[in-house]
C-alpha positions in Angstrom: 60.1 -58.8 -41.0 56.4 -57.9 -40.9 56.4 -59.4 -37.3 59.4 -57.1 -36.4 57.7 -53.9 -37.9 54.9 -54.7 -36.1 56.8 -54.9 -32.7 58.7 -51.8 -33.4 55.5 -50.0 -33.4 55.8 -48.5 -37.0 52.6 -49.4 -38.6 50.5 -49.0 -35.5 51.7 -45.4 -35.2 50.6 -45.1 -39.3 47.4 -46.4 -38.8 46.8 -44.3 -35.7 47.7 -40.8 -37.6 45.9 -42.2 -40.5 42.7 -42.7 -38.3 42.9 -39.6 -36.7 43.4 -37.6 -40.0 40.6 -39.4 -41.6 38.4 -38.4 -38.7 39.6 -34.7 -38.8 38.4 -34.7 -42.2 35.5 -36.2 -41.8 34.7 -33.7 -38.9 35.7 -30.7 -41.2 33.6 -32.1 -44.2 30.8 -32.5 -41.9 31.0 -28.9 -40.8 31.4 -27.4 -43.9 28.5 -29.2 -45.4 26.2 -28.4 -42.4 26.8 -24.7 -42.6 26.2 -24.5 -46.4 23.2 -26.5 -45.6 22.3 -23.8 -43.0 22.8 -20.9 -45.3 20.5 -22.2 -47.8 17.7 -22.8 -45.5 18.2 -19.8 -43.5 15.2 -17.1 -43.5 15.9 -15.4 -40.3 19.2 -13.9 -39.0 19.4 -14.7 -35.8 18.3 -18.4 -35.8 21.1 -18.6 -38.8 23.9 -17.4 -36.6 22.7 -19.7 -33.6 22.7 -22.5 -35.9 26.0 -22.0 -37.4 27.5 -21.8 -33.5 25.7 -24.9 -32.9 27.1 -26.7 -35.8 30.7 -25.7 -34.8 30.3 -26.7 -31.5 28.2 -30.3 -32.1 29.8 -31.2 -35.4 32.9 -29.3 -35.4 33.9 -30.5 -32.0 35.1 -26.8 -30.8 34.7 -26.1 -27.3 33.6 -22.5 -28.1 32.0 -20.8 -31.1 30.5 -17.2 -30.9 29.8 -14.5 -33.8 30.2 -11.2 -31.9 30.1 -7.4 -32.8 31.9 -4.5 -31.0 29.1 -4.1 -28.6 28.7 -7.8 -27.6 28.5 -8.4 -23.9 29.4 -12.1 -24.2 27.8 -15.4 -25.4 26.2 -15.9 -29.1 25.1 -12.0 -29.7 25.7 -10.7 -32.8 25.4 -6.8 -33.8 27.2 -5.6 -36.9 30.1 -3.4 -36.0 33.6 -1.9 -37.7 36.5 -4.3 -37.4 38.4 -3.9 -34.0 41.5 -3.9 -36.0 44.7 -6.2 -36.2 45.2 -8.9 -38.2 42.8 -10.7 -40.3 43.4 -14.0 -38.1 44.8 -13.8 -34.9 45.5 -16.7 -32.5 45.7 -16.8 -28.5 49.2 -17.9 -27.1 47.9 -21.2 -26.7 47.1 -21.2 -30.6 43.7 -22.7 -29.5 41.5 -19.7 -30.4 40.8 -18.5 -33.9 39.3 -15.0 -34.7 38.2 -14.4 -38.1 36.8 -11.4 -39.5 33.2 -11.5 -41.1 33.9 -9.1 -44.1 32.1 -8.9 -47.3 31.8 -6.4 -50.2 34.2 -4.3 -47.9 32.0 -4.0 -45.1 32.8 -5.7 -41.9 30.0 -7.5 -40.1 31.6 -8.5 -37.0 33.8 -11.3 -35.6 33.8 -15.4 -35.6 35.9 -16.7 -32.6 36.3 -20.5 -32.5 38.1 -22.1 -29.5 39.5 -25.9 -29.8 38.7 -28.1 -26.9 41.5 -28.9 -24.7 43.5 -26.3 -25.7 44.3 -28.0 -28.9 46.2 -26.3 -31.5 44.2 -25.6 -34.7 46.7 -26.5 -37.7 47.2 -23.8 -40.4 45.0 -26.2 -42.9 42.2 -26.1 -40.4 42.5 -22.2 -40.1 42.0 -21.9 -43.4 38.9 -24.0 -43.9 37.4 -21.7 -41.1 38.3 -18.6 -43.0 36.3 -20.2 -45.9 33.5 -20.9 -43.4 33.6 -17.0 -42.0 33.4 -15.7 -45.7 30.6 -17.8 -46.4 28.8 -16.9 -42.9 29.7 -13.1 -43.9 27.9 -13.6 -47.4 24.8 -15.3 -45.5 24.5 -12.3 -43.4 24.6 -9.7 -45.9 22.1 -12.1 -47.9 19.7 -11.9 -45.1 19.9 -8.3 -44.4 19.3 -7.6 -48.3 16.4 -10.1 -47.9 14.9 -8.1 -44.8 15.4 -4.9 -46.2 13.5 -5.9 -49.6 10.6 -7.5 -47.2 10.4 -4.3 -45.1 10.5 -2.0 -48.3 7.8 -4.4 -50.0 5.7 -4.4 -46.7 5.9 -0.2 -46.8 5.0 -0.4 -50.5 2.0 -2.5 -50.0 1.0 -0.3 -47.0 1.3 2.8 -49.2 -0.5 1.3 -52.3 -3.3 0.2 -49.7 -3.5 4.0 -48.7 -3.8 4.9 -52.2 -6.2 2.8 -53.0 -8.4 4.0 -50.4 -7.7 7.6 -51.2 -8.4 6.9 -54.8 -11.6 4.9 -54.1 -12.7 8.3 -51.7 -11.8 10.3 -54.7 -13.7 8.1 -57.4 -16.9 8.0 -55.2 -16.7 11.8 -54.7 -16.4 11.9 -58.2 -19.5 10.2 -59.2 -21.1 11.9 -56.6 -20.3 15.5 -58.3 -21.4 14.2 -61.7 -24.7 12.7 -60.5 -25.5 15.9 -58.6 -25.1 17.7 -61.8 -26.4 15.1 -64.2 -28.7 12.8 -61.7 -30.9 11.6 -64.8 -27.4 9.3 -65.5 -27.3 8.3 -61.6 -25.1 4.9 -61.7 -23.9 5.4 -65.2 -20.0 5.6 -64.2 -20.3 2.6 -62.0 -22.2 0.3 -64.6 -19.8 1.1 -67.0 -16.7 0.7 -64.7 -18.1 -2.9 -64.0 -18.7 -3.6 -67.6 -15.3 -2.6 -68.8 -13.6 -4.1 -66.1 -15.2 -7.3 -67.3 -14.6 -6.8 -70.8 -10.9 -6.3 -70.2 -10.7 -9.4 -68.1 -12.1 -11.4 -70.7 -9.9 -10.2 -73.5 -6.9 -11.1 -71.1 -5.6 -7.6 -70.7 -2.5 -7.4 -68.4 -3.5 -6.5 -64.7 -2.1 -2.9 -64.9 -4.2 -2.3 -68.0 -7.6 -3.6 -66.1 -6.7 -1.6 -63.5 -6.2 1.3 -65.2 -9.5 0.9 -67.1 -11.5 0.2 -64.1 -10.4 3.5 -62.6 -10.7 5.7 -65.7 -14.2 4.6 -66.8 -15.2 5.0 -63.2 -14.4 8.9 -63.6 -14.8 9.1 -67.4 -17.7 11.3 -67.4 -16.0 13.8 -64.8 -15.8 16.8 -67.4 -19.6 16.9 -67.3 -19.3 19.1 -63.8 -18.5 22.0 -66.5 -21.9 21.6 -68.2 -25.1 23.0 -67.0 -27.5 20.8 -65.7 -30.3 22.0 -67.7 -28.6 20.8 -70.8 -27.7 17.2 -69.1 -30.9 16.7 -68.2 -32.7 18.2 -71.2 -35.9 16.3 -72.1 -36.1 17.4 -75.7 -33.5 17.5 -78.6 -30.0 19.7 -77.9 -29.5 22.4 -80.0 -26.1 22.5 -81.9 -24.7 24.6 -79.4 -25.7 22.7 -76.6 -24.4 19.4 -78.2 -21.2 21.1 -78.8 -21.0 21.8 -75.1 -21.9 18.4 -74.0 -19.2 16.9 -76.8 -16.5 19.3 -74.7 -16.8 17.3 -71.6 -13.9 14.7 -72.7 -11.7 17.6 -73.1 -12.8 19.1 -69.4 -12.2 15.9 -67.9 -8.6 15.5 -69.3 -7.9 19.3 -67.9 -9.2 18.2 -64.5 -7.2 14.9 -64.5 -4.0 15.6 -66.6 -1.9 17.1 -63.4 -2.7 14.0 -61.2 0.1 11.5 -61.0 -1.8 8.0 -61.8 -0.1 5.1 -62.4 -2.1 5.0 -65.5 -2.9 7.1 -68.2 -5.8 8.0 -67.0 -6.4 11.6 -68.1 -5.5 10.3 -71.5 -8.3 7.3 -71.3 -10.9 10.0 -70.4 -9.8 12.1 -73.2 -10.1 9.5 -75.6 -13.2 7.6 -74.3 -15.8 9.2 -77.3 -13.1 8.4 -80.0 -14.4 6.0 -82.4 -12.7 3.7 -85.2 -13.4 5.4 -88.4 -12.3 8.7 -86.6 -16.1 10.1 -86.5 -15.9 10.4 -82.7 -14.3 13.5 -80.8 -12.9 15.7 -79.7 -9.6 14.4 -81.3 -11.0 12.5 -84.4 -8.3 9.6 -83.5 -8.7 6.8 -85.7 -8.0 2.9 -85.2 -4.9 2.3 -83.3 -4.6 5.8 -82.5 -6.9 5.2 -79.8 -5.6 3.8 -76.5 -6.8 0.0 -76.0 -8.2 1.1 -72.7 -10.4 3.9 -74.4 -11.6 1.8 -76.8 -12.9 -0.7 -74.2 -14.8 2.1 -72.1 -16.2 3.4 -75.6 -18.1 0.1 -76.1 -19.1 -0.1 -72.1 -20.5 3.3 -72.4 -22.4 2.7 -75.5 -24.1 -0.4 -74.2 -24.8 1.1 -70.6 -26.3 4.0 -72.4 -28.4 2.3 -74.6 -30.1 0.0 -72.1 -30.6 2.8 -69.5 -33.8 5.3 -69.6 -33.1 9.0 -70.7 -35.1 12.2 -70.3 -35.5 12.1 -74.6 -35.9 8.5 -74.9 -36.9 4.9 -73.4 -34.5 2.1 -72.6 -33.4 -0.3 -75.1 -33.3 -4.1 -74.5 -29.8 -5.4 -73.9 -30.0 -7.8 -77.6 -30.8 -4.4 -79.4 -27.9 -2.9 -78.0 -25.6 -6.0 -78.7 -27.2 -5.9 -82.2 -26.1 -2.2 -82.6 -22.5 -2.4 -81.6 -22.2 -5.8 -83.8 -23.4 -3.9 -86.6 -20.8 -1.3 -86.2 -18.2 -3.1 -85.1 -14.9 -2.1 -86.8 -16.5 0.9 -88.0 -17.1 2.7 -84.9 -16.0 0.1 -82.4 -13.0 -2.2 -81.6 -14.2 -5.6 -83.1 -12.3 -7.8 -80.5 -13.8 -5.5 -77.7 -17.4 -5.9 -79.4 -17.2 -9.5 -79.6 -15.8 -10.2 -75.8 -18.8 -7.9 -74.7 -21.1 -9.8 -76.9 -19.8 -13.2 -75.2 -20.3 -11.8 -71.8 -23.7 -11.0 -72.1 -25.0 -14.0 -74.1 -22.5 -16.9 -73.0 -21.6 -15.6 -69.7 -24.8 -14.3 -68.6 -23.3 -11.1 -67.4 -26.0 -8.3 -66.3 -25.8 -5.0 -65.2 -26.2 -4.7 -61.0 
């Protein structure tokens, strides 16, 4: 009986059908797998589309694979366009051509054209797989669109930030020049305070945005001094109570100058508070402890240390060890304990020095 069945050809036909079916499954599985891999590895839209078309032809065994848009002139050229109309899946009369829409999120991105070799009819189950691949392709196109748009936005943002930093740097230099013209006795003070304050903030491990805010605010913290007469700022003898009141007005004057500028940081408030002290004995607001911004507490210590070691018309400079001893003695009273500890360690262990 076994010989007869073989002579009748039934087993041979079943074997051939099974082998062909297995090859078809392997072919489509390979095509689907490599299309997925292409999507995962895709970084640029044109290369992704060409790779997918190559996979359809070389791995899928199709005669033609094209991704076209409404203005397509032929070949593998893609341009996003509206769907030209018709059914979602359209076949040529030979049933060897399948045209699938590339649609995602309600948007039509073009068409995927697949033609089988030798006018082979593409069966329904194969068309269903190709339809799923068209959906995958549309998803990939949209994802790459979004990535490119994000990258463009990020590049434009970085360019804008670069221009803003440049402009801000110019404003800071101008501010420093104006203050120094008004108060030549403290030339370089704001720049040195800014460098020490930034170093303290880094040593404390503060977030980058706070560090940048500290750097900017400390570089212009005395801008309010432009409202004070030069003869008071450079007076060699003791100040009268009226003169001292005028000097104490500079944080408020700085705040008034800066409050309308849209900084990414609270620069105006930091400048306003840079003479506040932990026990409430500072000015002009009399804030205490945590009422004072962290940035202002950092600048307060840097400002005091730089002032003590610099020469003034009314006194000689003090040694850095004397300045550190003074802020250590007053930590927790006038100055923030953590900020003082960081400042002292910078000078003693890290060998920080004013430039």
